[in-house]
N, C-alpha and C positions, 0 to 999 in steps of 0.2 A: 392128722385125724387118728390114724392107727395108734399112735402113742397115747393120746388122750383116752381112747377106747380101752386100751390095755390097762392103763393105770386105773381107770374107772372101775373095770371089772375086778382087778386085783383088790383094790380098796374095799369095794362093795362086798366081795365074797368074804374077805377077812372080817369085816364088821358084822356081816350077817351071821357068820359062824360063831363069833363071840356072843351075839345076842341069842342065837339058838341054844348055845351051851348055858347061858345065864337063865334063859327061859325054862329049859329043861330042869335046871337046878331049883327053880321056883316051884314048878309043878310037882317035882318029887320031894319037895320040902327038905332040902339039904340043910344040915345043921348050921352051917355058916350063915345062910340066909335067915334061918329062924332066930339065931342070936341077934343079928342086926335088927330084925323086926321087933323082937322083944325090947331091945335097947331103945329103939325109937318109939315104942308104945303102939305099934300098929297091930291089928288083929292078924292071926296066922293065915286066915283065908285070903287076905290080900296078896300074900306071897304067890299063891296059885293064880290069882287073877292077873297079876303082873307077869307071871311066867307065860301064861297063854298069850297075853298081849305082845310080849317080846317075840314069841315064836311067830305069831301072825304078822308082826311088823317086819321081821326078818324075811318072811316069804314075800311080803309086799314090796320090799326094796329090791328083791331079786328079779321081779317081773318088770317088763317094760311096756305092757299093754294098757294098764290103768294108771295113768300118770297122777291123777288126783289122789288115788289111794296111796301111791308111793309118797306123794307130798305129805299126806296125813300121817303116814308111818314115820317119816322123819320128824314131823312135828311131835308125835307121840314120844319118840325117843328123847327129843329135846326136853319135853315136859318132864319125863322120867328123870333125866339127869339133873335138871334144875331143881326138881322136887327132892331128889336125894341130897343135893347140896344144902338146900334150905332146911330139910329135916335134920341133917347133921348139925348145921349151925344153930338151929333153934333149941336143940337139946344140950348145947354147950360143948360139943365135941371139939377136940384139938384140931389145929390147922392141918396136921398130917392126914386126918380123916376127911377133911373138906376138899382136898386136892383130887382124889380119884374121880369124883363125879364131874369135876371141871375138865379133867384130862379126857374122860370118856366123851364129853360133849365136844371137845376139840377134835377128837378122833372121828366122831360121827360126821363132822363137817367136811372131812376130806372126801369121802365118797359122794356126799351131797354136792359139793362144789364141782367135783369132777363130772358128775352126772349133768349138771347145768351146762358146763363147758362143752361136754360131748353133745348134748342136745342142740346147743347153738351152732356148733360146727356142722353137725349132721343136717340141720335145717337150712344152712346157708349155701 
């Protein structure tokens, strides 16, 4: 159990830090994010909304009290990554630009799966 708990927290903290940094980039309207949003045809205010959502989601996955909120945070991240893939695909971007959202989705599933395993071990 200790091994699963350790890996769960390592993966969760790494993923949460990545989402906090990305969320901060959205809130502060970093040029890289603005370029992508312009390219995809999204309004700039959506960058800030997504930034706030990512920060709240990162906080939600770091807590262990409100499990439903944590589930919804993971669902929100999944929707974000799937939406990023779809947006890129629908504007006709090359394959190389379609890969990062898929990789991000796969990385997100690591702490999620470890969380579920840890919960099962803890509760048995």
